[in-house]
C-alpha positions as a printed Julia matrix, in Angstrom:
505×3 Matrix{Float64}:
  8.52  -83.65  -7.38
  9.21  -80.35  -9.29
  6.03  -79.08  -7.92
  6.85  -80.07  -4.37
 10.4   -78.47  -4.55
  8.84  -75.21  -5.93
  6.23  -75.15  -3.33
  8.9   -75.58  -0.63
 11.02  -72.89  -1.93
  8.04  -70.46  -2.22
  7.01  -71.42   1.35
 10.52  -70.38   2.75
 10.4   -66.94   1.29
  7.6   -65.38   3.45
  9.36  -66.89   6.54
 12.64  -65.43   5.58
 11.09  -62.03   4.92
  9.2   -62.31   8.15
 12.36  -62.92  10.03
 14.03  -59.98   8.23
 11.12  -57.74   9.35
 11.03  -58.96  12.81
 14.83  -58.88  13.49
 16.45  -56.53  11.11
 13.86  -53.82  10.28
 13.57  -52.52  13.92
 17.35  -52.12  14.27
 17.48  -50.36  10.81
 14.66  -48.03  11.98
 16.73  -46.92  15.02
 19.96  -46.65  13.22
 18.2   -44.47  10.54
 17.17  -42.14  13.35
 20.73  -42.07  14.6
 22.0   -41.1   11.12
 19.31  -38.34  10.93
 20.41  -36.92  14.29
 24.01  -37.03  13.21
 23.19  -35.27  10.05
 21.8   -32.38  11.9
 25.03  -31.82  13.73
 26.61  -31.1   10.37
 24.7   -27.79  10.4
 27.17  -26.36  12.91
 30.25  -26.55  10.44
 27.91  -25.72   7.54
 27.03  -22.37   9.15
 30.74  -21.73   9.87
 31.53  -22.64   6.23
 28.91  -20.19   5.02
 30.14  -17.46   7.3
 33.82  -17.77   6.23
 33.03  -19.02   2.78
 35.72  -21.81   3.16
 36.2   -24.93   1.03
 34.13  -27.16   3.23
 30.69  -25.58   2.29
 29.71  -27.77  -0.71
 30.83  -31.09   1.16
 28.6   -30.21   4.16
 25.71  -29.35   2.15
 25.89  -32.6    0.1
 26.83  -34.73   3.18
 24.04  -33.38   5.38
 21.43  -33.87   2.64
 22.52  -37.48   1.84
 22.51  -38.45   5.5
 19.2   -36.8    6.42
 17.17  -37.84   3.56
 18.77  -41.23   3.42
 18.1   -41.79   7.01
 14.56  -40.29   6.73
 13.65  -42.74   3.78
 14.95  -45.76   5.93
 13.27  -44.58   9.0
  9.79  -44.18   7.24
 10.23  -47.46   5.29
 10.75  -49.45   8.56
  8.64  -47.32  10.86
  5.77  -49.95  11.24
  8.36  -52.62  12.34
  9.34  -50.75  15.5
  9.28  -52.67  18.87
 11.03  -52.88  22.17
 14.77  -53.54  21.77
 16.22  -56.62  23.09
 19.91  -57.13  24.46
 21.03  -58.55  20.96
 19.38  -55.82  19.16
 21.11  -53.24  21.28
 24.59  -54.86  20.75
 24.06  -55.04  16.98
 22.83  -51.51  16.87
 25.66  -50.11  18.8
 28.22  -51.96  16.4
 26.5   -50.77  13.28
 26.2   -47.35  14.52
 29.86  -47.07  15.23
 30.48  -48.36  11.77
 27.81  -46.46   9.79
 28.25  -43.02  11.64
 31.96  -42.76  11.02
 31.28  -43.59   7.32
 28.81  -40.61   7.21
 31.16  -38.38   9.08
 33.84  -39.06   6.51
 31.7   -37.6    3.74
 32.57  -34.04   4.32
 36.36  -34.77   4.73
 36.12  -36.49   1.32
 34.42  -33.67  -0.35
 36.36  -30.65   0.77
 38.51  -30.56  -2.24
 41.67  -32.02  -0.8
 41.03  -35.36  -2.47
 41.18  -37.39   0.67
 40.53  -41.08   0.19
 37.57  -42.96   1.77
 39.98  -45.06   3.8
 41.84  -41.99   5.33
 38.53  -40.03   5.84
 36.91  -43.07   7.65
 39.99  -43.42   9.76
 39.76  -39.64  10.67
 36.01  -39.8   11.43
 36.29  -43.03  13.32
 39.26  -41.57  15.31
 37.21  -38.45  16.01
 34.05  -40.26  17.07
 35.83  -42.97  19.18
 37.66  -40.04  20.82
 41.09  -41.54  19.81
 42.51  -38.35  18.32
 44.72  -39.97  15.79
 44.94  -38.18  12.49
 45.93  -38.92   8.98
 45.82  -35.08   8.0
 48.93  -33.02   7.57
 48.76  -29.2    7.42
 46.11  -28.76  10.14
 46.97  -25.05  10.47
 45.74  -24.42   6.89
 42.8   -26.68   7.09
 39.44  -25.03   6.33
 37.93  -23.89   9.71
 34.64  -25.8    8.97
 36.59  -29.01   8.69
 38.62  -28.47  11.77
 35.35  -27.62  13.83
 33.71  -30.86  12.39
 36.57  -32.95  13.44
 36.41  -31.59  17.06
 32.55  -31.64  17.08
 32.59  -35.4   16.24
 35.15  -35.76  19.13
 32.59  -33.96  21.47
 29.66  -36.06  20.26
 31.62  -39.41  20.5
 32.75  -38.45  24.08
 29.53  -39.4   25.58
 28.23  -41.66  22.81
 26.05  -41.02  19.95
 23.59  -43.69  21.14
 23.33  -41.99  24.49
 22.85  -38.81  22.68
 19.99  -40.15  20.61
 18.29  -41.74  23.68
 18.58  -38.44  25.46
 17.15  -36.25  22.72
 14.82  -38.84  20.89
 12.49  -40.35  23.58
  9.9   -40.35  20.85
 11.76  -43.34  19.18
  9.4   -45.55  21.32
 12.09  -48.21  21.94
 13.85  -49.26  25.15
 16.79  -47.18  25.98
 18.44  -49.38  28.62
 19.76  -51.96  26.32
 21.39  -49.41  24.31
 22.83  -47.63  27.19
 24.29  -50.81  28.74
 25.97  -51.64  25.45
 27.32  -48.13  24.99
 28.37  -47.09  28.49
 31.85  -48.34  29.5
 32.59  -50.05  32.76
 31.81  -53.32  34.58
 29.2   -51.76  37.02
 26.97  -49.97  34.4
 23.56  -51.27  35.89
 23.26  -48.5   38.41
 21.11  -45.6   37.19
 21.41  -41.89  38.54
 17.63  -41.38  37.68
 14.68  -43.58  37.42
 14.36  -43.28  33.68
 17.27  -43.98  31.19
 16.41  -40.78  29.14
 16.62  -38.83  32.15
 20.04  -40.44  33.03
 21.32  -39.68  29.53
 20.13  -36.08  29.86
 21.81  -35.6   33.15
 25.09  -36.83  32.01
 24.9   -34.66  28.95
 23.96  -31.48  31.23
 27.18  -32.23  33.18
 29.19  -32.8   30.16
 27.96  -29.54  28.47
 28.54  -27.59  31.7
 32.19  -28.63  31.98
 32.75  -28.07  28.31
 31.65  -24.44  28.65
 33.86  -23.95  31.73
 36.75  -25.29  29.73
 36.13  -22.93  26.91
 36.05  -19.95  29.2
 39.19  -21.26  30.84
 41.18  -21.65  27.67
 40.07  -18.1   26.44
 41.07  -16.48  29.53
 44.44  -18.37  29.35
 45.2   -16.91  25.95
 43.51  -18.95  23.2
 41.17  -17.23  20.63
 37.47  -18.48  20.62
 37.98  -20.75  17.72
 40.9   -22.62  19.3
 39.27  -22.49  22.74
 36.06  -24.32  21.47
 38.1   -26.91  19.42
 40.38  -27.76  22.27
 37.61  -27.91  24.79
 35.65  -30.26  22.58
 38.78  -32.39  22.44
 39.75  -32.42  26.16
 36.3   -33.05  27.42
 36.0   -35.96  25.1
 39.56  -37.05  25.96
 40.23  -37.09  22.2
 43.23  -34.97  21.39
 42.76  -33.58  17.97
 44.2   -30.11  17.57
 43.8   -27.2   15.03
 47.61  -27.3   14.74
 50.1   -29.69  13.61
 52.34  -28.89  16.63
 49.28  -29.64  18.84
 49.33  -27.82  22.22
 53.04  -27.02  21.74
 51.85  -24.46  19.19
 50.79  -22.29  21.97
 53.85  -22.69  24.3
 51.78  -21.46  27.28
 52.03  -22.6   30.79
 48.44  -21.25  31.61
 46.83  -23.06  28.67
 48.6   -26.24  29.71
 47.5   -25.93  33.3
 43.74  -25.32  32.3
 44.08  -28.45  30.11
 45.65  -30.64  32.77
 42.71  -29.7   35.08
 40.08  -30.65  32.55
 42.1   -33.82  31.51
 41.46  -34.98  35.11
 37.92  -33.82  35.12
 37.18  -35.84  31.95
 39.01  -38.97  33.12
 36.74  -39.27  36.1
 33.26  -41.0   36.13
 30.74  -38.51  35.04
 28.24  -40.17  37.28
 30.46  -39.03  40.2
 30.47  -35.45  38.73
 26.63  -35.41  38.49
 26.29  -36.57  42.15
 28.8   -33.88  43.28
 26.87  -31.23  41.28
 23.35  -32.38  42.62
 24.65  -32.7   46.16
 26.72  -29.53  45.98
 29.56  -31.24  47.7
 33.13  -32.38  46.86
 32.9   -35.28  49.38
 31.61  -37.6   46.64
 35.04  -37.4   45.1
 36.7   -38.43  48.41
 34.38  -41.43  48.63
 35.07  -42.58  44.97
 37.98  -45.04  44.98
 38.46  -44.57  41.16
 38.91  -40.83  41.67
 41.43  -41.1   44.5
 43.51  -43.79  42.7
 43.56  -41.65  39.45
 44.83  -38.52  41.2
 47.51  -40.58  43.16
 48.72  -42.37  40.11
 48.93  -39.26  37.93
 50.67  -37.24  40.71
 53.27  -39.83  41.3
 53.84  -40.51  37.69
 54.28  -36.87  36.73
 57.01  -36.51  39.63
 58.84  -39.64  38.87
 58.89  -38.86  35.01
 60.04  -35.18  35.62
 62.82  -36.24  38.09
 63.95  -39.0   35.58
 63.96  -36.43  32.6
 65.93  -33.96  34.62
 68.37  -36.65  36.02
 69.23  -37.97  32.42
 69.73  -34.33  31.11
 66.58  -34.07  28.84
 65.71  -30.72  30.34
 68.22  -28.34  32.07
 66.25  -27.58  35.24
 63.54  -29.52  37.26
 60.8   -27.0   36.72
 61.03  -27.31  33.06
 61.14  -31.03  33.34
 58.19  -31.02  35.57
 56.16  -28.74  33.03
 56.66  -30.9   30.06
 56.52  -34.32  31.91
 53.42  -33.34  33.85
 51.46  -32.14  30.61
 52.27  -35.08  28.36
 52.08  -37.68  31.14
 48.6   -36.52  32.08
 47.52  -36.19  28.58
 48.54  -39.65  27.39
 47.65  -41.48  30.65
 44.03  -39.98  30.42
 43.91  -41.2   26.82
 43.53  -37.5   25.43
 46.54  -37.51  23.25
 47.61  -33.78  23.27
 51.3   -33.09  23.2
 53.27  -30.12  24.05
 56.67  -31.46  22.8
 57.89  -34.52  20.76
 57.97  -37.09  23.61
 59.02  -39.76  21.15
 62.59  -38.27  21.55
 62.54  -38.77  25.25
 64.4   -41.84  26.78
 62.1   -44.7   25.97
 61.13  -45.41  29.78
 58.88  -42.43  29.96
 56.77  -42.6   26.77
 56.29  -46.37  27.35
 55.16  -45.71  30.96
 52.74  -43.1   29.54
 51.31  -45.59  27.27
 50.99  -48.18  30.09
 49.15  -45.53  32.13
 46.69  -45.04  29.17
 45.59  -48.65  29.77
 44.73  -48.06  33.43
 44.04  -44.49  34.42
 40.6   -43.44  33.21
 37.55  -44.3   35.23
 34.51  -46.3   34.12
 31.96  -43.89  33.03
 34.42  -41.33  31.85
 35.03  -40.28  28.14
 38.46  -42.02  28.24
 39.46  -45.54  27.03
 41.52  -48.37  28.14
 40.95  -51.15  30.81
 39.6   -48.49  33.27
 40.72  -47.87  36.83
 37.91  -49.76  38.45
 38.96  -52.96  36.67
 42.47  -52.37  37.61
 41.53  -52.01  41.31
 39.44  -55.24  41.01
 42.45  -57.04  39.59
 44.71  -55.79  42.36
 42.35  -56.85  45.03
 41.65  -60.1   43.45
 45.38  -60.78  43.02
 45.71  -59.99  46.77
 43.09  -62.35  47.74
 44.59  -65.19  45.9
 47.82  -64.66  47.53
 46.14  -64.61  50.88
 44.39  -67.81  50.15
 47.76  -69.53  49.85
 48.24  -68.84  53.44
 44.6   -69.35  54.56
 42.77  -71.7   52.11
 39.58  -71.75  54.22
 39.19  -68.2   55.01
 36.44  -66.1   53.51
 38.04  -63.27  51.82
 35.6   -60.9   49.92
 37.01  -58.42  47.43
 36.12  -54.91  48.68
 36.6   -51.52  46.74
 35.47  -48.43  48.45
 33.69  -50.38  51.23
 31.49  -52.21  48.68
 31.86  -56.04  48.1
 32.55  -57.06  44.58
 30.62  -59.93  43.52
 32.48  -62.86  42.03
 30.9   -62.68  38.63
 32.08  -59.11  38.34
 35.6   -60.29  39.28
 35.38  -63.09  36.6
 34.05  -60.55  34.07
 37.08  -58.37  34.77
 39.44  -61.11  34.27
 37.87  -62.22  31.08
 37.89  -58.64  29.65
 41.45  -58.13  30.53
 42.45  -61.44  28.8
 40.59  -60.48  25.66
 42.0   -56.94  25.89
 45.61  -58.2   25.84
 44.86  -60.92  23.27
 43.38  -58.3   21.04
 46.41  -56.14  21.38
 48.67  -59.16  20.57
 46.56  -60.21  17.45
 46.41  -56.7   16.1
 50.14  -56.11  16.58
 50.9   -59.4   14.68
 48.44  -58.31  11.95
 50.32  -55.07  11.45
 53.69  -56.9   11.61
 52.38  -59.03   8.84
 51.95  -55.79   6.69
 55.73  -54.91   7.05
 55.36  -52.33   9.82
 58.19  -52.18  12.47
 57.42  -53.42  15.88
 57.54  -50.17  17.88
 55.17  -48.56  15.39
 52.85  -51.52  15.28
 52.79  -52.29  19.08
 52.53  -48.6   20.23
 49.98  -47.78  17.34
 47.72  -50.66  18.57
 47.94  -49.77  22.25
 47.17  -46.17  21.5
 44.22  -47.15  19.26
 42.67  -49.68  21.49
 42.91  -47.17  24.36
 41.73  -44.35  22.19
 44.81  -42.56  23.24
 46.05  -41.15  19.79
 49.83  -40.88  19.26
 52.13  -43.87  19.56
 55.81  -44.1   18.86
 58.0   -44.72  15.9
 56.22  -43.6   12.58
 53.06  -42.6   14.56
 54.71  -40.67  17.22
 53.76  -37.22  18.21
 55.79  -35.4   15.69
 54.17  -37.58  12.85
 50.73  -38.89  12.07
 48.87  -41.96  10.76
 48.97  -40.71   7.11
 52.1   -42.54   6.68
 50.43  -46.0    6.91
 49.09  -47.8    3.86
 45.36  -48.66   3.6
 45.51  -52.1    5.06
 47.15  -50.82   8.05
 44.78  -47.99   8.38
 41.85  -50.14   8.35
 43.34  -52.5   10.99
 43.81  -49.62  13.3
 40.3   -48.22  12.51
 38.82  -51.58  13.66
 41.06  -51.51  16.72
 39.85  -48.06  17.6
 36.16  -49.03  17.41
 36.93  -52.39  19.2
 38.53  -50.27  22.09
 35.72  -47.82  22.18
 32.98  -50.51  22.46
 35.14  -52.41  25.14
 35.73  -55.4   23.14
 32.95  -57.63  24.37
 30.36  -55.6   22.38
 32.26  -56.42  19.17
 33.51  -59.89  19.8
 30.11  -61.25  20.82
 29.08  -60.91  17.21
 31.57  -63.49  16.26
 30.07  -66.11  18.42
 27.71  -68.65  17.08
 25.46  -68.34  20.17
 24.69  -64.66  19.19
 23.3   -65.76  15.92
 21.04  -68.71  17.31
 17.37  -68.13  17.42
């Protein structure tokens, strides 16, 4: 009996190792490559730290070395187990990447001499990479330039997605990119490709992204920023992130031209980058006129800015309608597009306007943009689906297809949108109650969760635009870190890991 039992245990070990090699090692191999690519981006702040001899230099040297050589070791150790990625592999890889990469990005923040805890550093890096823009750091004006550029560079990288970046620049990985691209790219209609090959698609999107970023840098410089601030804020606005180099955010500059440039690029970044690509390739603006999301985004923003400015003027918040229009327009557009810049403490406004801004952050951004939230295309599907159900009460036998932009929306897409919306609101409710259990007040808890799941940045209460998330304790910070990643990966990608079906062979 003993012999048989021993033989049975010995026989299990090779099988377990085989399953590990077959299922885990290929994912680790690609994840290691992602970490290596990410470590190379640390050379940008490292060069700046060397040039300015600031406090961030030792941290970047150590962090880049740890990430690169650690990733290289794992990549070499698992190289022979590479294979084509399956859907489950892509989902697991994306979730792991958005957990491991923020941890790597947190290293320089912990090692710059300010004694930042791992909890706050991870939150800061996750906020940057998910393009949320929430910060736990006070004294941004005195922060080492290399640390500031690192925060904004992580914004910019996260804007299009570290996985898409890796697929674009590392086709030598030899693994299927479409699985990763589907898991990474937001929106319910992400099966359509702009080019025949996924690597070409990713490169095309990145070229458009880089082009708009350069244009934004030049625009901000001409509007009055110095080159350093122009680069940092361009990285933020194109990623719809919202981190700034100043505690007062854009209010530090008190400049109408700067605010106008940023408003324009807020709207650009909130639109589908596939639409931008088609417009650039076809050299025509008609693409935007045919895009139902683009038209809806502009209409909602214009109406909301006008209503908010008239309301703020009517209640006496601002002495004249033009001042009200200036501050309402910038802050409404910034929060609605999930960027999170602020030019004033809108937490002091009558509660109607900031709550409306947070509601807009759930809806305004297009699928395929760098923004967060439910997305405008899902909102349009829900509106059309609701209209169809109302008409069915009057005409039960009628065939009433849901159409958006002349395209019939298949029922399975409508059902997926309904399921996503349900999970979205249940996630908001669950996370809000989790924060309430920690003793946080309702306004701070609710608006912090909404801002985090939409990747929008500031909330209200203790996490309003005049404050930051550094006031929260460790448990509250980890909850919101999870919510940011959940929102960035559009809920399904994360929650599917908690289903038994995902782990079945």
